[in-house]
Structures are given as structure tokens and as C-alpha cells.
MIDOSE-921612 format. One record per residue (C-alpha): x, y, z negated. Coordinates in steps of 0.25 Angstrom, whole numbers, padded with zeros to 4 digits, always signed. Last residue first. Example, Ala and Ser with C-alpha at 12.3 -4.5 7.8 and 13.67 -1.06 7.14 Angstrom:
2
<r><east>+0055</east><north>-0004</north><up>-0029</up></r>
<r><east>+0049</east><north>-0018</north><up>-0031</up></r>
% end
This chain:
173
<r><east>+0104</east><north>+0141</north><up>+0059</up></r>
<r><east>+0114</east><north>+0147</north><up>+0072</up></r>
<r><east>+0111</east><north>+0136</north><up>+0081</up></r>
<r><east>+0124</east><north>+0131</north><up>+0079</up></r>
<r><east>+0122</east><north>+0131</north><up>+0066</up></r>
<r><east>+0111</east><north>+0121</north><up>+0066</up></r>
<r><east>+0117</east><north>+0113</north><up>+0078</up></r>
<r><east>+0128</east><north>+0109</north><up>+0067</up></r>
<r><east>+0118</east><north>+0105</north><up>+0056</up></r>
<r><east>+0112</east><north>+0098</north><up>+0067</up></r>
<r><east>+0122</east><north>+0089</north><up>+0069</up></r>
<r><east>+0119</east><north>+0080</north><up>+0056</up></r>
<r><east>+0106</east><north>+0076</north><up>+0065</up></r>
<r><east>+0110</east><north>+0073</north><up>+0077</up></r>
<r><east>+0118</east><north>+0062</north><up>+0072</up></r>
<r><east>+0108</east><north>+0055</north><up>+0064</up></r>
<r><east>+0099</east><north>+0055</north><up>+0073</up></r>
<r><east>+0108</east><north>+0049</north><up>+0085</up></r>
<r><east>+0112</east><north>+0039</north><up>+0073</up></r>
<r><east>+0098</east><north>+0035</north><up>+0069</up></r>
<r><east>+0094</east><north>+0035</north><up>+0086</up></r>
<r><east>+0105</east><north>+0026</north><up>+0085</up></r>
<r><east>+0103</east><north>+0016</north><up>+0074</up></r>
<r><east>+0089</east><north>+0013</north><up>+0078</up></r>
<r><east>+0076</east><north>+0023</north><up>+0077</up></r>
<r><east>+0063</east><north>+0015</north><up>+0070</up></r>
<r><east>+0063</east><north>+0015</north><up>+0058</up></r>
<r><east>+0069</east><north>+0030</north><up>+0057</up></r>
<r><east>+0056</east><north>+0038</north><up>+0055</up></r>
<r><east>+0048</east><north>+0026</north><up>+0047</up></r>
<r><east>+0060</east><north>+0028</north><up>+0038</up></r>
<r><east>+0060</east><north>+0041</north><up>+0036</up></r>
<r><east>+0046</east><north>+0043</north><up>+0032</up></r>
<r><east>+0047</east><north>+0032</north><up>+0022</up></r>
<r><east>+0060</east><north>+0038</north><up>+0016</up></r>
<r><east>+0068</east><north>+0026</north><up>+0007</up></r>
<r><east>+0083</east><north>+0026</north><up>+0011</up></r>
<r><east>+0088</east><north>+0011</north><up>+0011</up></r>
<r><east>+0075</east><north>+0009</north><up>+0020</up></r>
<r><east>+0085</east><north>+0008</north><up>+0032</up></r>
<r><east>+0078</east><north>+0017</north><up>+0041</up></r>
<r><east>+0080</east><north>+0026</north><up>+0030</up></r>
<r><east>+0096</east><north>+0024</north><up>+0027</up></r>
<r><east>+0099</east><north>+0023</north><up>+0040</up></r>
<r><east>+0094</east><north>+0037</north><up>+0043</up></r>
<r><east>+0102</east><north>+0042</north><up>+0029</up></r>
<r><east>+0115</east><north>+0035</north><up>+0035</up></r>
<r><east>+0112</east><north>+0044</north><up>+0048</up></r>
<r><east>+0110</east><north>+0055</north><up>+0042</up></r>
<r><east>+0121</east><north>+0054</north><up>+0033</up></r>
<r><east>+0131</east><north>+0049</north><up>+0046</up></r>
<r><east>+0124</east><north>+0062</north><up>+0054</up></r>
<r><east>+0131</east><north>+0072</north><up>+0042</up></r>
<r><east>+0121</east><north>+0078</north><up>+0036</up></r>
<r><east>+0121</east><north>+0094</north><up>+0038</up></r>
<r><east>+0107</east><north>+0095</north><up>+0043</up></r>
<r><east>+0096</east><north>+0086</north><up>+0038</up></r>
<r><east>+0089</east><north>+0092</north><up>+0029</up></r>
<r><east>+0080</east><north>+0084</north><up>+0021</up></r>
<r><east>+0067</east><north>+0081</north><up>+0024</up></r>
<r><east>+0051</east><north>+0088</north><up>+0024</up></r>
<r><east>+0060</east><north>+0099</north><up>+0031</up></r>
<r><east>+0074</east><north>+0098</north><up>+0032</up></r>
<r><east>+0083</east><north>+0108</north><up>+0041</up></r>
<r><east>+0087</east><north>+0096</north><up>+0050</up></r>
<r><east>+0086</east><north>+0105</north><up>+0064</up></r>
<r><east>+0068</east><north>+0102</north><up>+0066</up></r>
<r><east>+0067</east><north>+0099</north><up>+0052</up></r>
<r><east>+0070</east><north>+0086</north><up>+0043</up></r>
<r><east>+0057</east><north>+0080</north><up>+0043</up></r>
<r><east>+0049</east><north>+0083</north><up>+0056</up></r>
<r><east>+0065</east><north>+0083</north><up>+0062</up></r>
<r><east>+0067</east><north>+0068</north><up>+0058</up></r>
<r><east>+0060</east><north>+0058</north><up>+0069</up></r>
<r><east>+0056</east><north>+0065</north><up>+0081</up></r>
<r><east>+0065</east><north>+0077</north><up>+0079</up></r>
<r><east>+0077</east><north>+0069</north><up>+0077</up></r>
<r><east>+0074</east><north>+0060</north><up>+0089</up></r>
<r><east>+0070</east><north>+0071</north><up>+0097</up></r>
<r><east>+0083</east><north>+0078</north><up>+0097</up></r>
<r><east>+0086</east><north>+0092</north><up>+0091</up></r>
<r><east>+0088</east><north>+0105</north><up>+0093</up></r>
<r><east>+0092</east><north>+0117</north><up>+0085</up></r>
<r><east>+0087</east><north>+0127</north><up>+0079</up></r>
<r><east>+0072</east><north>+0121</north><up>+0081</up></r>
<r><east>+0065</east><north>+0130</north><up>+0073</up></r>
<r><east>+0073</east><north>+0141</north><up>+0067</up></r>
<r><east>+0076</east><north>+0146</north><up>+0080</up></r>
<r><east>+0063</east><north>+0151</north><up>+0085</up></r>
<r><east>+0062</east><north>+0158</north><up>+0069</up></r>
<r><east>+0074</east><north>+0167</north><up>+0072</up></r>
<r><east>+0073</east><north>+0168</north><up>+0085</up></r>
<r><east>+0059</east><north>+0175</north><up>+0082</up></r>
<r><east>+0066</east><north>+0183</north><up>+0073</up></r>
<r><east>+0077</east><north>+0188</north><up>+0080</up></r>
<r><east>+0066</east><north>+0191</north><up>+0092</up></r>
<r><east>+0059</east><north>+0200</north><up>+0080</up></r>
<r><east>+0070</east><north>+0207</north><up>+0076</up></r>
<r><east>+0075</east><north>+0213</north><up>+0091</up></r>
<r><east>+0059</east><north>+0217</north><up>+0094</up></r>
<r><east>+0061</east><north>+0225</north><up>+0080</up></r>
<r><east>+0075</east><north>+0229</north><up>+0085</up></r>
<r><east>+0071</east><north>+0232</north><up>+0100</up></r>
<r><east>+0058</east><north>+0240</north><up>+0093</up></r>
<r><east>+0067</east><north>+0250</north><up>+0085</up></r>
<r><east>+0076</east><north>+0252</north><up>+0097</up></r>
<r><east>+0064</east><north>+0259</north><up>+0105</up></r>
<r><east>+0060</east><north>+0265</north><up>+0092</up></r>
<r><east>+0074</east><north>+0271</north><up>+0089</up></r>
<r><east>+0075</east><north>+0275</north><up>+0103</up></r>
<r><east>+0061</east><north>+0282</north><up>+0102</up></r>
<r><east>+0062</east><north>+0289</north><up>+0091</up></r>
<r><east>+0075</east><north>+0295</north><up>+0096</up></r>
<r><east>+0067</east><north>+0301</north><up>+0107</up></r>
<r><east>+0070</east><north>+0300</north><up>+0121</up></r>
<r><east>+0076</east><north>+0310</north><up>+0130</up></r>
<r><east>+0089</east><north>+0306</north><up>+0129</up></r>
<r><east>+0083</east><north>+0294</north><up>+0138</up></r>
<r><east>+0083</east><north>+0278</north><up>+0131</up></r>
<r><east>+0089</east><north>+0270</north><up>+0140</up></r>
<r><east>+0081</east><north>+0262</north><up>+0151</up></r>
<r><east>+0081</east><north>+0247</north><up>+0150</up></r>
<r><east>+0083</east><north>+0238</north><up>+0162</up></r>
<r><east>+0094</east><north>+0232</north><up>+0155</up></r>
<r><east>+0087</east><north>+0230</north><up>+0141</up></r>
<r><east>+0078</east><north>+0223</north><up>+0152</up></r>
<r><east>+0085</east><north>+0213</north><up>+0154</up></r>
<r><east>+0090</east><north>+0211</north><up>+0142</up></r>
<r><east>+0078</east><north>+0210</north><up>+0136</up></r>
<r><east>+0073</east><north>+0199</north><up>+0146</up></r>
<r><east>+0082</east><north>+0191</north><up>+0142</up></r>
<r><east>+0078</east><north>+0192</north><up>+0126</up></r>
<r><east>+0065</east><north>+0191</north><up>+0132</up></r>
<r><east>+0067</east><north>+0178</north><up>+0136</up></r>
<r><east>+0076</east><north>+0172</north><up>+0126</up></r>
<r><east>+0064</east><north>+0175</north><up>+0116</up></r>
<r><east>+0053</east><north>+0170</north><up>+0124</up></r>
<r><east>+0063</east><north>+0157</north><up>+0126</up></r>
<r><east>+0065</east><north>+0160</north><up>+0109</up></r>
<r><east>+0049</east><north>+0158</north><up>+0108</up></r>
<r><east>+0048</east><north>+0148</north><up>+0117</up></r>
<r><east>+0059</east><north>+0138</north><up>+0108</up></r>
<r><east>+0049</east><north>+0142</north><up>+0096</up></r>
<r><east>+0038</east><north>+0137</north><up>+0102</up></r>
<r><east>+0044</east><north>+0127</north><up>+0104</up></r>
<r><east>+0050</east><north>+0126</north><up>+0090</up></r>
<r><east>+0034</east><north>+0127</north><up>+0083</up></r>
<r><east>+0030</east><north>+0117</north><up>+0093</up></r>
<r><east>+0043</east><north>+0106</north><up>+0087</up></r>
<r><east>+0041</east><north>+0110</north><up>+0073</up></r>
<r><east>+0024</east><north>+0106</north><up>+0074</up></r>
<r><east>+0028</east><north>+0094</north><up>+0083</up></r>
<r><east>+0037</east><north>+0090</north><up>+0071</up></r>
<r><east>+0028</east><north>+0091</north><up>+0060</up></r>
<r><east>+0016</east><north>+0085</north><up>+0067</up></r>
<r><east>+0026</east><north>+0071</north><up>+0068</up></r>
<r><east>+0031</east><north>+0075</north><up>+0055</up></r>
<r><east>+0017</east><north>+0073</north><up>+0050</up></r>
<r><east>+0015</east><north>+0060</north><up>+0059</up></r>
<r><east>+0028</east><north>+0056</north><up>+0052</up></r>
<r><east>+0022</east><north>+0061</north><up>+0037</up></r>
<r><east>+0009</east><north>+0054</north><up>+0038</up></r>
<r><east>+0016</east><north>+0040</north><up>+0044</up></r>
<r><east>+0024</east><north>+0040</north><up>+0033</up></r>
<r><east>+0015</east><north>+0045</north><up>+0022</up></r>
<r><east>+0006</east><north>+0034</north><up>+0028</up></r>
<r><east>+0018</east><north>+0023</north><up>+0024</up></r>
<r><east>+0019</east><north>+0026</north><up>+0013</up></r>
<r><east>+0007</east><north>+0025</north><up>+0007</up></r>
<r><east>+0005</east><north>+0011</north><up>+0017</up></r>
<r><east>+0018</east><north>+0005</north><up>+0008</up></r>
<r><east>+0011</east><north>+0009</north><up>-0002</up></r>
<r><east>+0000</east><north>+0001</north><up>+0001</up></r>
% end
């Protein structure tokens, strides 16, 4: 009876995890679209700035200040938008990591429900995965996710996760 209850809880958690990842994927796609718009705007801004006529001496200093203020506000908004878009998915991860790990450990291993993975060594991660799969370490969600994975997939996953710290540093996070 207890096994059935635990299996039901594990199944519910897995379903929630898949739903959560689908939501994260939608957010990531939305922010990628926003980043593309920002880049397009920057290109257009450079193009437009080459054609803008300088303010004539007859124009008031107040007009110059208001133009400068508007440019500063636009720059602040773009910076905030860039930062928010960049925080969703700092770097690309494999479909295997997305499917098996990201719902609990975060899109880039920063930890949500599960612990933070960034900064762990490949060997430590691999050993933990093997222990969860074998049942040496008890975690029914991890066991359920890893039970059908072969040894090569575990090695690939641990190798990928061990690179997260370097990828995050390269992405500027």
C-alpha cells in the first residue's frame, strides 16, 4: 500500500515537473523573441543614428536635455529587458538535461526543488546518478527518472552538468 502511495506521489511530481518545464520553455521562447527584437532595434538604432541631424544652435538647451533624458530612459529599459531575458536561460542545455533534470534543478542547474548542480565535478555527479539509479541513495523521483537510462547517458549527463559553471561564467552570470 505504501509503495502505491509513493508511486502515486512520484507520478504526480513527474507530471508537475513536465508541466513546469513546458511553462519554462514557453517563457524561454518568449524571452528569446524579445532578445531578437532588442537586437533588431539596436541595428535599426545604429542605422537611424547615422541619419539624425545634429541639434541646431537655435534649439533650446531644454530640448537637448529632454532628448538626452528620453535616450537614457530607453537605454535603461533595454538594459532591464536584456537582463531579464538573459536570466531565463543563460546557456543552451541538452534535451536530455531539459527532460530529466531541469524541472527540479533549474534550467541551468541553479536549483529549484532539487539542489544546485553548478560547480559539481563530473565524477561526483556521475557517482550520485549511479547511486540514485541503483537505490543506494533513496529518492523515488530520481530513481524513476534514471531507471531507464543507460550508463552512457548517465556519463553524458554528468559531463554536461560539470560544464555549467564555466558556461555560466562565459555567459556573464
